[in-house]
Every structure is written in structure tokens, then in C-alpha cells.
LOFIMI-239679 format. One line per field, with one value per residue (C-alpha): chain; residue in one letter; x, y, z; residue number from 1. Coordinates in steps of 0.5 Angstrom, whole numbers, plus 500, padded with zeros to 3 digits. Example, Ala and Ser with C-alpha at 12.3 -4.5 7.8 and 13.67 -1.06 7.14 Angstrom:
unit <- (A;A)
code <- (A;S)
x <- (525;527)
y <- (491;498)
z <- (516;514)
pos <- (1;2)
***
This chain:
unit <- (A;A;A;A;A;A;A;A;A;A;A;A;A;A;A;A;A;A;A;A;A;A;A;A;A;A;A;A;A;A;A;A;A;A;A;A;A;A;A;A;A;A;A;A;A;A;A;A;A;A;A;A;A;A;A;A;A;A;A;A;A;A;A;A;A;A;A;A;A;A;A;A;A;A;A;A;A;A;A;A;A;A;A;A;A;A;A;A;A;A;A;A;A;A;A;A;A;A;A;A;A;A;A;A;A;A;A;A;A;A;A;A;A;A;A;A;A;A;A;A;A;A;A;A;A;A;A;A;A;A;A;A;A;A;A;A;A;A;A;A;A;A;A;A;A;A;A;A;A;A;A;A;A;A;A;A;A;A;A;A;A;A;A;A;A;A;A;A;A;A;A;A;A;A;A;A;A;A;A;A;A;A;A;A;A;A;A;A;A;A;A;A;A;A;A;A;A;A;A;A;A;A;A;A;A;A;A;A;A;A;A;A;A;A;A;A;A;A;A;A;A;A;A;A;A;A;A;A;A;A;A;A;A;A;A;A;A;A;A;A;A;A;A;A;A;A;A;A;A;A;A;A;A;A;A;A;A;A;A;A;A;A;A;A;A;A;A;A;A;A;A;A;A;A;A;A;A;A;A;A;A;A;A;A;A;A;A;A;A;A;A;A;A;A;A;A;A;A;A;A;A;A;A;A;A;A;A;A;A;A;A;A;A;A;A;A;A;A;A;A;A;A;A;A;A;A;A;A;A;A;A;A;A;A;A;A;A;A;A;A;A;A;A;A;A;A;A;A;A;A;A;A;A;A;A;A;A;A;A;A;A;A;A;A;A;A;A;A;A;A;A;A;A;A;A;A;A;A)
code <- (M;K;L;G;F;K;L;R;R;F;V;T;K;S;I;N;F;L;R;E;S;I;N;F;I;N;Y;L;I;W;L;L;F;D;F;N;K;F;K;N;I;D;N;T;K;I;K;N;L;L;I;V;Y;T;A;H;L;G;D;M;L;N;V;Q;G;L;V;N;S;I;P;R;N;V;K;V;Y;F;L;T;E;E;R;R;K;G;F;L;I;S;P;L;V;N;Y;V;D;V;N;T;T;K;E;L;I;E;N;N;K;L;D;A;V;I;L;M;Q;G;A;R;M;M;P;Y;V;K;N;I;K;K;L;F;K;K;I;P;Y;K;V;S;C;E;R;V;S;F;H;P;V;Y;F;F;K;T;F;F;I;F;G;V;N;R;K;T;F;S;V;C;K;S;G;F;K;D;H;L;E;C;F;R;L;L;G;F;N;I;S;R;P;I;F;Y;Y;N;K;D;S;E;K;R;A;D;E;F;I;K;K;I;N;K;P;I;I;F;I;H;P;S;S;G;K;G;L;E;A;I;N;K;N;N;Y;P;A;Y;L;W;L;N;E;R;W;T;E;L;I;D;K;L;I;E;K;Y;N;V;Q;I;I;I;D;G;V;I;E;E;N;K;I;I;D;E;I;I;N;K;S;K;Y;K;K;Q;I;I;K;V;N;L;S;I;S;D;L;A;S;L;Y;K;R;G;K;L;L;I;S;L;D;T;F;N;P;H;L;A;S;Q;V;D;L;Q;V;I;D;L;Y;R;F;Y;P;D;S;G;L;Y;Y;G;S;A;I;H;I;Y;H;P;E;V;C;N;N;C;R;K;L;I;C;P;E;G;N;N;I;C;M;K;S;I;N;V;D;E;V;L;K;E;V;K;G;L;I;K)
x <- (371;378;381;388;394;395;388;387;394;391;384;387;392;387;382;388;390;382;382;388;386;379;382;387;381;377;383;383;376;377;383;379;372;373;375;375;382;384;382;388;389;391;394;394;386;386;384;379;380;375;377;372;375;372;378;383;385;392;391;387;393;397;392;393;400;400;395;400;405;401;401;398;393;389;383;382;375;375;368;368;363;362;365;371;372;376;382;382;387;391;389;389;384;376;371;365;358;354;350;355;359;352;352;359;358;352;355;361;366;370;375;378;376;380;376;379;378;370;368;362;359;358;351;352;355;350;345;351;355;352;354;361;361;360;367;372;378;376;382;380;384;378;378;373;369;368;362;356;352;357;361;358;357;365;367;364;367;367;367;374;380;385;385;391;393;392;394;399;400;399;394;400;402;395;394;401;399;392;396;401;396;393;400;402;409;410;414;412;407;409;406;403;405;401;405;401;403;410;411;408;413;418;416;415;422;426;424;427;435;435;433;426;423;415;411;404;402;394;390;382;381;384;380;374;375;376;369;366;369;373;381;384;389;392;395;402;402;402;407;412;411;413;419;421;420;424;430;430;431;436;440;440;438;432;426;420;413;407;402;395;388;384;380;387;389;387;392;397;396;397;403;406;404;408;414;420;421;414;416;421;415;411;404;400;394;395;391;394;398;401;403;406;410;413;414;419;423;424;429;424;417;415;408;403;400;395;395;401;407;403;404;411;413;411;415;421;421;424;419;419;413;410;406;400;401;406;407;405;411;411;405;407;412;419;423;420;423;417;417;413;413;411;412;406;402;397;396;389;388;382;380;379;384;380;384;383;390;393;400;402;403;405;411;414;419;422;429;428;425;431;436;432;433;440;441;438;440;447)
y <- (482;479;475;474;477;472;472;480;481;477;480;487;486;483;489;494;490;491;498;500;495;499;506;504;501;508;512;507;508;516;516;512;515;522;527;533;531;534;541;545;549;556;558;565;565;562;568;565;558;554;548;543;539;534;530;530;537;535;535;541;545;542;544;551;551;550;555;560;558;560;567;572;574;568;569;562;560;554;550;545;543;549;546;546;553;555;551;555;560;562;569;567;562;565;560;559;556;552;558;563;557;556;564;564;559;562;568;565;568;561;559;553;548;542;537;533;527;525;532;530;525;530;531;539;538;534;540;544;538;539;546;544;543;550;552;552;548;542;537;532;527;523;516;511;510;503;505;502;508;512;507;508;515;515;510;514;521;524;531;533;536;533;527;525;517;516;509;508;515;519;525;530;528;528;535;537;534;538;544;542;540;547;550;552;550;549;544;545;548;555;557;564;566;571;577;577;570;571;577;572;566;571;573;566;564;569;565;559;558;551;547;545;539;539;533;531;525;525;525;527;520;517;521;519;512;513;517;511;506;503;501;506;504;511;512;510;509;515;512;511;518;520;515;518;526;524;521;527;532;527;526;533;538;540;544;540;543;538;541;539;542;543;536;533;536;529;525;531;532;525;524;530;528;522;525;526;533;536;543;543;541;546;545;549;549;554;556;553;560;561;553;554;560;556;550;554;556;549;543;537;534;527;526;521;521;527;534;536;533;536;543;542;540;546;550;546;543;536;530;523;520;514;510;505;503;503;510;513;515;523;523;530;535;534;528;525;519;514;509;503;495;492;485;486;491;489;496;496;503;503;508;502;497;491;486;490;490;496;492;496;502;498;495;501;502;508;506;506;513;515;512;517;523;522;522;529;532;534)
z <- (262;264;258;261;258;252;250;251;247;241;241;242;236;232;233;231;225;223;224;220;215;214;215;209;205;206;204;197;196;197;192;187;187;190;184;188;189;183;184;185;192;191;198;197;196;204;208;212;215;219;223;226;232;237;240;246;249;248;240;241;244;238;233;236;236;228;227;231;226;219;216;221;215;215;220;224;226;231;231;237;243;248;254;250;248;255;252;246;249;243;241;234;234;234;237;233;235;230;228;227;223;219;218;215;210;207;207;203;208;209;204;207;212;216;218;224;227;228;226;222;226;232;234;234;227;223;222;218;215;208;208;208;200;199;202;196;200;204;208;212;217;219;221;221;227;230;233;230;229;226;222;215;216;217;212;206;206;200;197;200;196;200;205;210;209;217;217;223;224;230;231;231;224;221;224;221;214;214;214;209;204;204;202;209;210;217;221;229;233;237;243;244;250;255;257;264;265;263;268;274;272;272;279;281;279;283;289;287;286;284;277;277;276;274;276;274;277;275;269;268;265;271;276;271;272;280;280;277;282;277;277;273;267;267;274;277;284;289;294;288;286;293;293;286;289;295;291;286;292;295;289;285;290;285;286;285;283;282;278;277;276;283;282;282;289;293;289;289;297;299;295;298;305;305;303;307;304;304;306;300;295;291;289;284;280;274;268;261;260;267;267;260;262;268;264;260;265;268;267;266;266;269;267;265;258;259;256;260;255;249;253;255;248;245;250;249;256;256;258;261;260;264;259;260;252;246;245;238;234;234;238;239;237;240;243;249;253;254;259;258;259;252;256;260;256;251;248;250;251;256;261;266;266;263;267;274;276;272;271;265;270;276;272;272;277;281;279;271;272;275;270;265;269;270;263;262;269;269)
pos <- (1;2;3;4;5;6;7;8;9;10;11;12;13;14;15;16;17;18;19;20;21;22;23;24;25;26;27;28;29;30;31;32;33;34;35;36;37;38;39;40;41;42;43;44;45;46;47;48;49;50;51;52;53;54;55;56;57;58;59;60;61;62;63;64;65;66;67;68;69;70;71;72;73;74;75;76;77;78;79;80;81;82;83;84;85;86;87;88;89;90;91;92;93;94;95;96;97;98;99;100;101;102;103;104;105;106;107;108;109;110;111;112;113;114;115;116;117;118;119;120;121;122;123;124;125;126;127;128;129;130;131;132;133;134;135;136;137;138;139;140;141;142;143;144;145;146;147;148;149;150;151;152;153;154;155;156;157;158;159;160;161;162;163;164;165;166;167;168;169;170;171;172;173;174;175;176;177;178;179;180;181;182;183;184;185;186;187;188;189;190;191;192;193;194;195;196;197;198;199;200;201;202;203;204;205;206;207;208;209;210;211;212;213;214;215;216;217;218;219;220;221;222;223;224;225;226;227;228;229;230;231;232;233;234;235;236;237;238;239;240;241;242;243;244;245;246;247;248;249;250;251;252;253;254;255;256;257;258;259;260;261;262;263;264;265;266;267;268;269;270;271;272;273;274;275;276;277;278;279;280;281;282;283;284;285;286;287;288;289;290;291;292;293;294;295;296;297;298;299;300;301;302;303;304;305;306;307;308;309;310;311;312;313;314;315;316;317;318;319;320;321;322;323;324;325;326;327;328;329;330;331;332;333;334;335;336;337;338;339;340;341;342;343;344;345;346;347;348;349;350;351;352;353;354;355;356;357;358;359;360;361;362;363;364;365;366;367;368;369;370;371;372;373;374;375;376;377;378)
***
């Protein structure tokens, strides 16, 4: 339903204020009434750790990066939906299904569990969540869900030894705090490079004698909106991507590499075909490990708000992020340049533009992106 800019912003701000207030009350209730918080956590006894996670793929990557930073003598199990297990790329993370998790708990094989966002509300977890009380140490960064089915299930969360204070905090900071509450003194995620991917990246780079700028012009959420014949709130105009690429090549004589999954090739091909320098642009569809090794050898990534900036930040690639809403501070590790327009964006964070015009992304122009590039490319 179209509300107009002023009314939409008022409604959005009101909902966000209500959400943060309820999460604050939720934390206070836990603080006052859950006496499990007084249990001392002995970090030396944690040899087997379970992580229960159901949220975004970029956050899954960050959590794996944090796992790569903890001592190697801790074995980490990761319970998530089966369709997401392909995104568990670190060899230090072991995917487990519900049955295996149940068996591990019943045999007292787990010393600690981290319950990430929405962990206990997922249908596949409901049959085992009562067993979590058998695990000695429990840490949670779960927030209250506004979904009417899950509201009371997520509001009264007891039986955890530590709970993060999640108000006005990004997911990455929450996840980092969970590990710290268990006694792991870590400060950043570390990417676990695949040796074969490193070799392939070296061979790829041998053919290029220019600085590399990566472009990621699409997103899974944007495609999902398009497939439903709706106006996506996540995408920038294809002609602006083309204009940006042409000017980057003209100004800085760089190699442009556009990456994306196969499903995004229609958008990528349209951008390339409109370019004056289409023969100087490389398109790649790579695995996460191969893309990480390639990113490590690049100069800059210009991307939408999606999985790729999370990956780039872990391999220390500079990022310029085109945002459709106000970016959270510390959304992922590292410093990125976020371009967005709060004067036209109402911060609704919708997958489909509720006003049907995507003005948040349309307000970003090519020149302001080039201005940020100028400060990074020397």
C-alpha cells in the first residue's frame, strides 16, 4: 500500500522504535528473572560447540570467519536448514542435521551452544529445543520476532547463561559478542582460503596487468522481487552500472570484473552489452572460495547490499556499498563506504518497494560513486 514519503517514514520510525523498545524490555526481563546468568563459564571446558543459525547468508559467512578465529582444539557443529549447508565452506565447521544434533546432546557430546537470530523459532528446531537445557553453556543473541505466531515464543527466552544486549546493534557485533561471552578473545573474522582456489586465482591474475575493480550489480533478493513481478527495492539501474563501468575504464584504465551467480547473468549481460568497452569486461560465475581468492587480489569492490561485501571485508578488499536504507554501524567487519540518501529513503528495508518507485536506489548517481572511487584509487 502506498503511503507517501512522510507517512511511510513516520510509520517506519514508529515500528523500529517499538521493535527496539520490546527487545530492550526482553533483555531486562532476562536480566531480572533468569538466574542461569550467574553460572560461571569455564572456557577451558569447551571442546565441542554447537551453533544454531537460520538467518542471512552474509551473516553465516561472518560466523564462519569467527569460528576460524577461535582455538583449533574446539570442534564446531553448525545446525541450519539443509538448503543452506552449501554455504558452510570452512573446513573447521561441521554441518549437522536435527537427528545428529539430538544424538550429540543426548550423549553429552556438546559443551556449549550459541543460539543465533531466530534459532528456536524455526520448525526444524522445535523437536530438540527442550534438549538445549542439557548443554552446560548457552549463549543467545536472539531477538523478539514481530510475527504473531512467534512473538511470545521469542519474548520469554530463559535458560541461557549469557544473552547479548541487541538493541541498536548490527548482527555482526551480536555474533562477535556471543563468542566473547564464551571466553573466546577474538576481534575479527578470518577467511579460510582453499589451496586450489588460490592456485586458480594466481593463474587468472597472470593474464591481467591492471588494477582490478569488481562489480556486483545484482542480489538474490532483487531477483526474487523481479520473479514475483514486483518492483525490487534492492537493485540499481542497469544503465547506471554501465555508465559507471565505462567511466572507470576511461578514467583509471582498470580491469572490470563483474561477478554473480548464474541466475544473475541476465542482468549482468544487459549491463555488459550496453557498454562501449564490452570486450574489456570479464564476467565470472565462481564458487565462494574461488571468488574470495580473486577478491584478495583486487583493488576495490562496488556492490549492492548483499553477500559479497561481507566476503570482501574478510579478505581485506575495499568496499563501496550502494544502500537502499540507512546502513547499520559495523554491519560487517572492516570499514566500507556506504552510499545512500536519507533525505529520500524512509528506511523501510522492504524486499519490494512499497511505494513502487525505488527512489532510494534511483537517488544514487554515477558521479557520487566516482567521487568515492577517486579517494580509493591512487
